[in-house]
N, C-alpha and C positions, 0 to 999 in steps of 0.2 A: 409396454413399460415393465421392467423387472422390479422386484420388490425393493432392493436396496443395492447401493454401490458396495462392493465387497471390501469394506474398510476404507478409512481415509487414504487419499493419495497425495503425493508430493510431486510437483513438476519442477524439474531442474534442467540445467544444460551446461555443457562445457564452455559455451561462448562467454559466460560471465567470468571465467578464469583468466585473469590477465588483461581483460578489457578495461579501458579506462578513458575518461573524457579528457585526460591530459593532466600534467603535473600541477597545474595551477587551479584546477577545477575541484569543487567539493566532492564530485563523484570520481575522484581518482582512487578512492579507497575501495578495497574488496568488500562486498556485502553478500550477495547470493552464494558465491563460492565458499565463503566462510560458514554460512548456514548449512550448506551441503556437507562440508567437511566435518563440522561439529556434530551434526546429526548422525553422520556415518560412524564417527569415532565413538559415539555413545550407543551404537547399535539400534538406532531408530529409523534407519532407512533400508530395511530388507528389500530384496527385489520386488516382492509383491506390493510394496507401497510406492515404489519410485517409478516415475515415468519421465522419459526424455522429452522435453518440450519440442514440438514441431515449430518450424518457421512459417509464419503466415505468408501467403503469396499476395502480391499487390492487388490482385482482383478481389480477394477477400477483404482487404483493408479498405476498399472503396465503399464498404458499408457505411463508413463515417468520413473517411479522408478523401480529398479530391485526387483524381488521377494525376493532375498536374503537379501537385505537391509530392505525391509518392514518387513520381519520375524525377523530380528535383532531388529528393532525398537519396534515391538510389544513385543518381549521377554524382552527387557530392561524395558518396562513399567510394564510388569507382575511381574518381579523378583525384580525390583528396583536396578539392578546392571548390569554392563557389564564386560566382561573379557578383557584382554589386546589385544587379537587378534581383538575383535569387535571394541574396541576403536581405534586401529590403522587403521583398514580397513574403518570403517563407520563414524568415528569421533563422536561417541556417548560417553557420559560420560566425556566430556572435559569441560574446563572452559566456553567456549562459548556455547556448546550444552550439557547441563547437563542432568543427569537422574532426572526426576521429575514425579509425579504420573500420569499426563495426557499427557505424551510426545508423545504418538501416537494418542490418542483420540482427543486432542485439535487441532493439525494440520490437522488431517483427517476430523474434522468438518469444518474447513476453506476450505479445498479442496472439500468436499461434497457441500458446499454452492456455491462455484464458478462454479462447474461443472453443478449443477442444474440451476443456474442463466444463464449460457451459453446456456443451452438447451431452457430455457424459452425465452431468447432473440432471439435465432435463429428461433423459431417457431412463432414469431410475427414480423410484418413489422417494428415496432418501439417500443422502450422501454428503460428504465434505471433502473439499480439495483445497490444498495450499499451494499457491503460486507466488513465492517470494519475489520473483522477477517481474510480477505485475504491479499495478498501482500507479501507473504514470498518468495522473489525473488532471494535468494541466494542458495536455496536447489539444490543439484546435484543428478543425477540418483542413485548413489550408496553410497551417504553419506550426512550427515548433514553438514551445512556450514553457518556460520554467523548468529546464532540463528534460522536457518530455517531448519526444519526437512523434510518438503516436499516443492515442488515448485508449489504453487497453481496458479500463473500467467501462467506458462507453461501448466498446466492441463486445465485451462480455455480456453486458445487459442486453444489447441488441441480439446476440447469439441466443441468449436464454429465450427471448421473445420469439425468434425465428423457429426455435425448437418446441414452441407451444406453451411456454409459461407466460402468463400475462401479468400476474400480480407480483411485483418485485419490490425489494427495498435495497437501498444503497446507504451504507453507514461509513463515514469517513472520519478517522481518528487522527489523521496527519495534522501537523502543526500549521499547515497552509490550506486555505480554502480551495476546494476542487472546482476552479473556475472553468475547467473544460467539460466537466460532467454536468454541472447544473444547467447550462443553457441547452444541452442536448435533449433534456427531458422536462424542461420547464412546462408546467401546466398539465402534465400527464397524471391524472388522479390515480392510476394504477401503479405508479412508481413513486414510492416514498423516498425522499432524500433527506439525510440528516448529516450535518457536518459540525464538528466541534474543533475550533481552530483558534490560534493566537490572535488577539485583537491588534490592530495597527501593524500588521505584518504583511508582507507581499503575499498575494497579489492585490491586497486592499479591497477585496470583494467579500461577499458573505456577511453583510451587516445583519444585525438582529432583526431588523424589519424586512429583510429580503426573504420573500417566500416563494420566489420563482413561479408566480402564478398560482400558488396555493399548495403545492406538493413538496415544498422544501422547508426544513427547519434548520436555521443557521444559529449557532451559538458561538460568538466570539468570547474567548476567556482571557483574563488578564495574565500578565507575566507571573511566574511563580506558581502557576496552576498545579495543585498537589493531588495526592492520591484520594484524600477525603473529598475534595471537590469533584474529582472524576467519578467517585461513587455516587455523590449526590446527582450529578448529571446523568449517570447511567440509570439510576432509579427514578429520577424526576423527569427525564425527557426520552432517552433512547428506548428503554424497555417498554414503557406504556404506549409509545407511539408505534413501535413494532408490533406489540400485542394487538393493538386496535386495528392495525393494517392487515394482519394475518397474511404475510407474504408467502408465496410458494417457494421463493428462494431469496436469500440475503447475500449480497456482495459486501464484504467487510474490508475496507482499506485500512490497513494497520501500519501506516507510515510511522516510523520510529523516531521522528524528529521532535516528538513531544516529550522525550525523555530528558532528564536533567542534564546529561552530559552532551547533548547535541549542540554543535557550534552554530546552527542556523536558526535557533529559536531560544526563547527565554522562559520556557515552561519547565516544570520540575517534577514530572511523573517518574515513578519507578516502573519497571516492566511488569510488576505485579498488577498494576492497574490495567494493563493490556490483557493479561491473563484473566483477570476478573471480568473484564468486558466480554472477552470471547466465551468464557464459561457461561455467562448469563445470557448472551445473545444466541448461542447455538441452539437451545431448545425451541426458539420462537419461529423456526421455519424448518421444513423437512430437509432443505438443501442449503449448504453454505459454501460460498467461494471466498476463501481468505487470501487477500493480496498483500503484497509489501507496500512500497511507496517511498516517502522520503526517509531520511536517516543518514547522517553524515559523520557519525563517529563509528569507526569500524567495530569496536568492541561492543558498544551498546546495541548496535543493529544486529550483529551476529547473535548475541546472547538473547535478545528479545524475540527475534523470529524463530530461533531454535526452540525457545521455551514455548512459543505459541504452537509450534508443530507438536511438541511433546504433549501439550494440553489436548490438542485435537486428536492425536493418535493414542491417547490413554497411557502415555509413558510416565513413569515416575522420574521427577527431576531430582538428581542427587544433591545433597547438601554441599558437597565438594566434588569438583570435577576430577575424573581420573586423569593420570599424567598425560596421556596422548591427547586428550581434549584440551587440557590446560596449555600444553605446548603450542597448539594451534593458535590460541589467543595470544600467548606471549610473543609469537612470531609476527603478529600484525604490527602495522605502523601507520602513521598519518600519510606516508608517501611524500613527505616534504613539509616545509614550514617549521614553525617553532612551537606547536601546541604541546602541552605537557603530556607526559606519559600517564597511562591510566592508573586509577587507584588499584591496590592489590586485589580487591574482591572481583575486579573486572576480568581478571585472568584466572581466577580460582573457582568461581561459582557461576551459575547461570542466573540465579534470582538476585535482584537488587534488595538492599534493605528497604523496608517500607518507608514511604515518604508522605506520612500523614501530616495534617495541619488544619488550621481553621477553614471553615467554609465561609468565604468572604461575602459581604452583602451584594457585591456585583454579581456573584454567581446566583444566589437565591432570587434576587430581583429579576434577572434575565430568565431564569427558569419559570418564574411566576408569569412573566410576560408571554412566554411561549405556551404555557399551560392554558392561557385564556383563549387560544386560537381554536 
């Protein structure tokens, strides 16, 4: 094992450029390609920091997914259609999990990136890697689920284990509960799982009392969840549990759908809350794998994940974007529909205005409940 990974790494791929789930799907919007382009425009992706994501082969994906499902997923990509039996069994070709041209290759690229990242981290004493194309935390062994065809967080954690790291932590900041990750590691005392997600929101799992056999902490939060409340959760739940667990590596899923502007949640964070979480979490393990996840507003996702990469890579975030970076944001669109244009700051800056507010009793009471465990 060498002493340290030579600087933070960013894994990207051209497959995200122009790939879409279809014009009526929330994932019609560009996300990873926006992050790649923004970071490149800002000078934050020199060749020494950038890696092209490999595509995982089906045999590697059987670490978690069934061969039958993987064959069905590849067949659907090749033919552009599914039969009724495949749709019923594997949930392919549905409204949530549609057939589209890269439906195997795109998630397999995210999975390949996180598995290679896990191996790199495990063979170095310290290091950090950002895979914005990762974070598909709903995927199940034998079927697609919640826009997720594969479950790359599970595959990453399994890869860390295979490479010799036993004590791990998974922290999920996405607005939706990671219903594909939790059952994969339920009851494993060496793998701490923490999820903060919107209450009464799909997939309607992750109740406050759900501990997955003892190793999971679930905190459903009410709509309007603000930066002050996120700070209380960070210091009242996430940081002390991570410190007590002392993981060898942390996988941090930074789904950006907890931001105020996201159309698929009713939370109200700024991207400053994500940056604060990353900054405070990073020192608590020698290795960090930072993933993307949800996020359906192209401006807020691109800005958030770019700002997280800047934080990880030690880059200064400018108060105002240079013209070439701002032009990238101005060129974005919803890709259809009638949603409003973004506020001016969404195309001129990376950092949101702070969104502080009261820490409501629901938050403090739920934190107190979890602290008693």
